[in-house]
Every structure is written in C-alpha cells, then in structure tokens.
N, C-alpha and C positions, 0 to 999 in steps of 0.2 A: 586572452582569447576565451570567449565564453563556451562552456560545455553544455550540450543539451543531451539529456539521457532519458530514454523511454523504457519503462518497465511494462511488460504485458503479463497480466495475471489471468490465467484461465482455469485455476483450481479453486475449489471452495475454501472458505476461511479456516475451517477446522477439519481434522482427520489426518492431515499431514502438515509439514512445516514449510511448504513451498511459498504460500502467500506471506506467511510470517517472515521468512528469510528475505523475500523480495522487498517487503515494506521496511524491514529493518535496515537493509542496505540503502533504500531510497531515502529514509530518514537521515541516515548518516551522511550521505552525499549531499542532501539539501542544505546542510550546514556550511558547505564550502562556498566561498565567494565565486561569483561568475559561473555558477552551475544552476541550470534549470532542470527540474525533475518533472516528468509527466508519468502518470500511471494510467494505463488503459486496462479496464476490466472487461473481460469477455467470457462467454460460456458460464461455467460454474463460478468464475471469479466475480461475477456481478453480485453474488451472495455476500461478498465482503462489504458491500455498501449498505446492507440492510441496517436500518436504525434500531437501536435498543436490543441488540443481539444478546442472547444469553451465552456468556462465555463458558465453555466447558472447563471443568477443574483441570488445572495444570497447563492451560493455554493462555496466551496474551490476548488482550482485547483488540481485535483487528479493526473494529470501528474507531477506536481511539487513535490507532496508528494512522488510519486513513485521514482522520481529522487533522493530524499534525501535517500530513502531506498537503492537504487542502489549504492550510494556512501558509505553506512555504513552497507550494508547487501547484500542479494541476492533476485532477482526476477526471477521467472520462469513462463512460460506459457505452 
C-alpha cells in the first residue's frame, strides 16, 4: 500500500530549526519504497526555495535539502 505524506512548511529557512527538521524527516521518508513525499511552502516558508542562499554559520543548506526532495518527491509554493 502506497503512503502519501504532505509536509507544510510556513517558517523561514533559518533562525529556527522547524524547516530543517521537516526537510530532514521528508528526506528520510522519501527513501522508503511506496512512499510519496510532497512539500508545500507557504508564508515565510517560500524563502526556503530561494536559489543561491547564503547559509548562516552552523546551519544546513536548506536549498540543497529541497533539491533532494525535488529529485525524489514534489515541492510546491
């Protein structure tokens, strides 16, 4: 049975870990067979999709994480 999982991100990419944690979980789940991942960016979460972001020291690159999801799932704004 196929699983379909939707993540809604409405916080900006940096300043807290909410977007990072959501994308980390989405990346992990996308590796499972028969699992479809969708990420919906709204509000400040749209900033996660900005190209060529400057990643603050001590943070993961959210743009790269979204790229992984794009190759294995779907991202919508």
